[in-house]
C-alpha positions as CSV (number, residue, x, y, z in Angstrom):
1,M,30.2,23.6,-81.5
2,M,29.9,24.8,-85.1
3,R,27.3,23.3,-87.4
4,N,26.8,24.0,-91.1
5,T,23.7,26.0,-91.7
6,L,23.6,25.9,-95.5
7,A,20.3,25.1,-97.1
8,L,20.0,21.4,-97.6
9,G,19.0,21.7,-101.3
10,A,22.0,23.8,-102.1
11,V,24.3,21.4,-100.4
12,I,22.9,18.4,-102.2
13,A,23.2,20.3,-105.5
14,G,26.9,21.1,-104.8
15,L,27.7,17.5,-103.8
16,L,26.1,16.2,-107.0
17,A,28.0,18.7,-109.1
18,A,31.3,17.6,-107.4
19,G,30.4,13.9,-107.8
20,C,30.7,13.5,-104.0
21,S,27.5,11.5,-103.7
22,T,28.3,8.9,-106.3
23,T,27.9,5.4,-105.0
24,P,29.4,2.6,-107.2
25,K,27.1,-0.1,-108.4
26,V,28.1,-3.7,-108.2
27,S,26.3,-6.4,-110.1
28,P,26.9,-10.2,-110.6
29,E,28.5,-9.6,-114.1
30,H,31.3,-7.7,-112.4
31,L,32.3,-10.7,-110.4
32,T,33.2,-13.2,-113.1
33,N,37.0,-12.4,-113.5
34,V,38.6,-13.4,-110.2
35,M,42.0,-11.9,-109.6
36,Q,45.0,-13.8,-108.2
37,L,45.8,-11.5,-105.4
38,P,48.8,-12.2,-103.0
39,V,47.9,-13.5,-99.6
40,S,48.6,-11.8,-96.2
41,A,51.3,-13.6,-94.3
42,S,49.6,-12.8,-91.0
43,N,46.0,-13.8,-92.1
44,P,46.2,-16.3,-95.0
45,S,42.7,-17.7,-94.4
46,P,40.4,-14.8,-93.5
47,R,36.9,-15.3,-92.4
48,G,34.3,-13.3,-90.5
49,A,35.0,-10.1,-88.7
50,D,36.4,-8.9,-85.4
51,V,33.6,-7.1,-83.4
52,S,34.2,-5.5,-80.0
53,K,31.8,-6.3,-77.2
54,V,31.3,-3.1,-75.2
55,V,29.6,-2.4,-71.9
56,I,28.7,1.3,-71.1
57,F,28.4,2.0,-67.4
58,D,26.1,4.6,-66.0
59,V,27.6,8.1,-66.3
60,D,29.1,9.7,-63.1
61,T,27.7,13.2,-62.7
62,S,28.7,13.5,-59.0
63,K,31.5,15.9,-59.8
64,A,29.3,18.4,-61.6
65,V,26.2,19.5,-59.6
66,T,24.7,21.3,-62.5
67,A,24.8,18.1,-64.7
68,D,23.6,16.0,-61.8
69,N,20.6,18.3,-61.1
70,A,19.7,18.2,-64.8
71,Q,19.9,14.4,-64.9
72,A,22.3,14.7,-67.8
73,G,23.9,11.3,-67.3
74,E,21.4,9.1,-69.1
75,P,21.3,11.3,-72.3
76,I,25.1,11.0,-72.4
77,R,25.1,7.2,-72.1
78,F,22.3,6.9,-74.7
79,A,24.3,9.1,-77.1
80,I,27.5,7.0,-76.7
81,D,25.4,3.8,-77.2
82,G,23.9,5.2,-80.4
83,Y,27.3,6.1,-81.9
84,L,28.8,2.8,-81.1
85,N,25.8,0.9,-82.5
86,D,26.2,2.9,-85.7
87,A,29.8,1.9,-85.8
88,G,28.9,-1.8,-85.6
89,A,30.1,-2.5,-82.0
90,E,28.2,-5.1,-80.0
91,M,26.6,-3.6,-76.9
92,V,26.4,-5.6,-73.7
93,D,23.6,-5.1,-71.2
94,R,25.3,-3.3,-68.3
95,S,23.1,-5.2,-65.8
96,L,25.2,-8.2,-66.6
97,A,28.4,-6.5,-65.6
98,A,27.8,-5.1,-62.1
99,E,30.9,-6.9,-60.8
100,L,33.0,-5.6,-63.7
101,K,32.0,-2.0,-62.8
102,D,33.2,-2.5,-59.3
103,E,36.5,-3.8,-60.6
104,V,36.9,-0.9,-63.0
105,L,36.4,1.6,-60.1
106,R,39.1,-0.2,-58.1
107,A,41.4,-0.1,-61.1
108,E,41.0,3.7,-61.3
109,M,42.2,3.8,-57.7
110,G,45.2,1.6,-58.5
111,G,44.0,-1.4,-56.5
112,A,42.7,-3.9,-59.0
113,G,44.2,-6.7,-60.9
114,A,42.6,-8.6,-63.8
115,Y,38.8,-9.1,-63.8
116,K,38.0,-12.7,-63.0
117,G,34.3,-12.7,-63.6
118,A,32.2,-13.9,-66.6
119,P,33.7,-12.7,-69.9
120,V,30.8,-10.4,-70.8
121,A,32.7,-7.8,-72.8
122,D,36.0,-6.9,-74.5
123,Y,35.9,-3.2,-73.4
124,A,34.2,-1.3,-70.5
125,I,33.4,2.4,-70.8
126,K,33.3,4.7,-67.8
127,T,32.1,8.2,-68.4
128,T,32.5,11.2,-66.0
129,V,31.1,14.7,-66.3
130,T,34.0,16.7,-65.2
131,Q,32.4,20.2,-65.5
132,A,29.0,21.6,-66.2
133,S,27.7,25.2,-66.2
134,F,24.5,27.1,-66.9
135,G,24.1,30.9,-67.1
136,S,21.9,33.7,-68.3
137,S,22.3,37.3,-69.4
138,F,20.0,40.1,-70.4
139,S,20.2,42.1,-73.6
140,E,18.6,45.6,-73.7
141,A,16.3,46.5,-76.6
142,S,18.1,48.1,-79.5
143,S,17.4,49.7,-82.8
144,W,19.2,50.7,-86.0
145,V,18.5,52.4,-89.3
146,D,19.3,50.8,-92.6
147,N,20.6,52.6,-95.7
148,K,17.1,53.1,-96.9
149,G,16.1,55.0,-93.7
150,K,14.0,52.1,-92.3
151,R,14.3,51.6,-88.5
152,H,14.7,48.1,-87.2
153,T,14.1,47.2,-83.6
154,T,15.4,44.3,-81.5
155,P,13.3,43.6,-78.4
156,P,14.9,42.9,-75.0
157,K,16.0,39.3,-74.6
158,C,17.1,36.8,-72.1
159,N,20.0,34.7,-73.3
160,Y,20.8,31.3,-71.8
161,S,23.8,29.1,-72.3
162,S,25.3,25.8,-71.0
163,K,28.6,24.0,-71.3
164,V,29.3,20.4,-70.4
165,E,32.7,18.6,-70.3
166,I,33.0,14.9,-70.2
167,S,35.8,12.2,-69.9
168,I,35.2,8.9,-71.6
169,D,37.6,6.3,-70.4
170,V,38.0,2.9,-72.1
171,Y,39.2,-0.2,-70.2
172,T,40.2,-3.6,-71.7
173,V,38.6,-6.6,-70.2
174,P,39.8,-8.7,-68.4
175,Q,43.1,-6.8,-68.0
176,L,41.4,-3.6,-66.8
177,N,44.0,-1.4,-68.5
178,R,42.8,2.0,-69.5
179,V,43.7,2.1,-73.2
180,K,42.0,5.2,-74.4
181,S,40.5,8.4,-73.1
182,F,38.2,10.8,-75.0
183,R,37.5,14.4,-73.8
184,G,34.4,16.1,-75.1
185,L,33.2,19.7,-74.6
186,G,29.6,20.5,-75.6
187,S,27.5,23.6,-75.5
188,D,24.0,24.8,-76.3
189,S,22.3,28.2,-76.1
190,A,18.9,29.8,-76.4
191,S,17.2,33.1,-76.1
192,E,13.7,34.5,-75.6
193,E,12.1,37.9,-75.7
194,T,11.3,39.3,-72.3
195,R,9.7,42.3,-70.6
196,N,12.1,42.5,-67.6
197,S,15.7,41.8,-66.9
198,N,15.1,39.0,-64.4
199,C,16.4,36.1,-66.6
200,T,15.7,33.1,-64.5
201,A,15.2,29.6,-65.9
202,N,15.7,26.0,-64.8
203,G,18.2,25.3,-67.6
204,G,17.8,21.5,-67.5
205,N,17.0,21.1,-71.2
206,L,20.0,23.2,-72.2
207,V,22.3,21.3,-69.9
208,R,21.1,18.0,-71.3
209,A,21.5,19.3,-74.9
210,A,25.1,20.4,-74.1
211,A,25.8,17.0,-72.6
212,I,24.6,15.3,-75.8
213,D,26.7,17.7,-77.8
214,S,29.8,16.8,-75.8
215,V,29.5,13.2,-77.1
216,Y,28.8,14.5,-80.6
217,E,32.2,16.2,-80.5
218,V,34.1,13.0,-80.0
219,Q,31.9,10.7,-82.1
220,E,34.4,10.3,-84.9
221,E,37.1,9.1,-82.5
222,L,34.7,6.8,-80.7
223,K,33.5,5.2,-84.0
224,A,37.1,4.8,-85.2
225,F,38.2,3.1,-82.1
226,F,35.3,0.6,-81.9
227,A,34.6,0.0,-85.6
228,P,34.7,-3.7,-86.5
229,T,37.5,-5.1,-88.5
230,G,36.6,-7.0,-91.7
231,Y,38.9,-8.7,-94.2
232,V,39.5,-8.9,-97.9
233,L,38.2,-12.2,-99.2
234,D,38.6,-11.9,-103.0
235,G,39.3,-9.5,-105.8
236,Y,37.7,-9.0,-109.2
237,E,38.5,-7.0,-112.3
238,T,35.4,-5.9,-114.3
239,S,35.1,-5.7,-118.1
240,E,35.1,-1.9,-117.6
241,G,38.5,-2.0,-116.0
242,K,37.3,-1.4,-112.4
243,Y,38.5,-3.3,-109.4
244,V,36.2,-4.8,-106.8
245,L,37.1,-6.4,-103.5
246,K,34.8,-8.9,-101.7
247,T,35.0,-8.2,-97.9
248,S,33.5,-9.7,-94.7
249,L,32.0,-6.4,-93.6
250,T,28.2,-6.7,-93.4
251,S,25.4,-4.2,-92.9
252,D,25.2,-5.3,-89.3
253,L,28.8,-4.2,-88.9
254,G,28.1,-0.7,-90.3
255,A,28.6,-1.3,-94.0
256,K,26.5,1.0,-96.1
257,P,26.6,1.8,-99.8
258,G,28.8,4.8,-100.5
259,R,30.7,4.7,-97.2
260,S,34.5,4.9,-97.5
261,V,36.8,2.2,-96.0
262,R,40.4,2.0,-95.2
263,L,42.5,-1.0,-96.0
264,I,45.4,-2.1,-93.8
265,N,48.1,-4.7,-94.2
266,V,49.3,-6.4,-91.0
267,T,52.7,-8.2,-91.1
268,E,53.6,-11.3,-89.3
269,D,55.4,-9.2,-86.7
270,G,52.2,-7.2,-86.1
271,D,53.3,-4.0,-87.9
272,R,50.5,-2.2,-89.6
273,Y,50.7,-0.4,-93.0
274,P,48.0,1.5,-94.8
275,V,47.2,0.1,-98.2
276,G,44.7,2.7,-99.4
277,E,41.0,3.5,-99.4
278,G,37.9,2.3,-101.3
279,K,34.2,2.9,-101.4
280,I,31.5,0.4,-100.5
281,G,29.3,-0.5,-103.5
282,D,25.6,-0.8,-103.8
283,P,24.1,-3.2,-102.8
284,V,25.6,-4.5,-99.6
285,V,24.8,-8.2,-99.8
286,R,24.2,-10.5,-96.8
287,S,27.6,-12.3,-97.1
288,G,29.6,-9.0,-97.0
289,A,30.2,-5.7,-98.7
290,F,31.9,-5.2,-102.1
291,V,34.5,-2.4,-102.1
292,V,35.5,-0.6,-105.3
293,V,39.2,0.5,-105.4
294,D,41.5,2.1,-107.9
295,D,44.5,0.6,-109.7
296,E,47.0,1.8,-107.1
297,V,45.2,0.1,-104.2
298,I,44.6,-3.2,-106.1
299,S,48.4,-3.4,-106.8
300,R,49.1,-3.3,-103.1
301,V,46.2,-5.2,-101.5
302,R,46.3,-8.8,-100.2
303,I,43.8,-11.4,-99.4
304,G,43.4,-11.1,-95.6
305,D,44.1,-7.4,-95.3
306,E,42.0,-5.6,-92.8
307,V,39.0,-3.4,-93.9
308,R,37.7,-0.8,-91.5
309,I,34.9,1.8,-92.2
310,D,36.1,5.4,-92.3
311,H,33.9,7.3,-89.9
312,S,35.5,10.6,-90.2
313,C,33.2,13.5,-91.2
314,S,33.4,15.8,-94.1
315,F,33.7,19.6,-94.0
316,L,29.9,19.7,-93.7
317,G,29.9,18.2,-90.2
318,C,28.7,14.8,-89.0
319,N,25.1,15.9,-88.7
320,M,24.9,17.0,-92.3
321,D,26.8,13.9,-93.5
322,S,24.2,11.7,-91.7
323,T,21.4,13.6,-93.3
324,L,22.9,13.2,-96.8
325,G,23.8,9.5,-96.2
326,L,27.5,10.2,-96.5
327,N,28.4,8.8,-93.1
């Protein structure tokens, strides 16, 4: 996987110069002029938010001996749990869903109907490591001379690498329909100086790191699928000519100052139409986030429209975005 290696200070400076890190401020004086926005036909009295309850089963590593020997399953499950928590999903203790896991396994084999147990979750996640590998190679010592005549020497090295492929399958509960599958491929590598060409290593740490990386590679899709849905509650026009929407997305549901959101109108027939985008203002108050939008969006938005956090990552990559507070 490719990660951006620019110096953090230079990146921050570039973002500030481009205005990418600007978070709109929202204060009480901005909220005095209430706008008369049209009302969604499908959701005329919006309240609260729709949050998915998710149970993540233990990861199946039985099909990949290398991953099984490295005990890579739990790091994968922990990584999935972390990304879904960040997205605002509600995690269910898997110990409460043992019967559900058995039903999902039967569903995979085509022999299950609907789950009839306690309604512990809306979705169940079954993850399988489909392939895993670990290998090593030896690099001879080498040397070269620069244009000033100075000789540089590279010592002999052992190089190690690992790759892990996973399949994350999402089932609805209680129907037990598989509604989404994510495929992730992760890798990691390392090298060390050596005095001989016998490059032997356990490789467990690299395999587990590659396993975690395989989840990293699909985190945007995971967050997008499980992100809670909030709603537009009110609209305001400020004295400065800015437009602010009051929404039902709270910090517990992933709302953070500066994050982008997508607004969606749902018709009475269930058809979905994108309205536009906005940015969450600072602060995020207990009753729900304020979202600043432009004049084009305010001309199309309706009370009751859906609001979902945009978890896509910038060109810097998800890790750098997280460091800078952009995602």
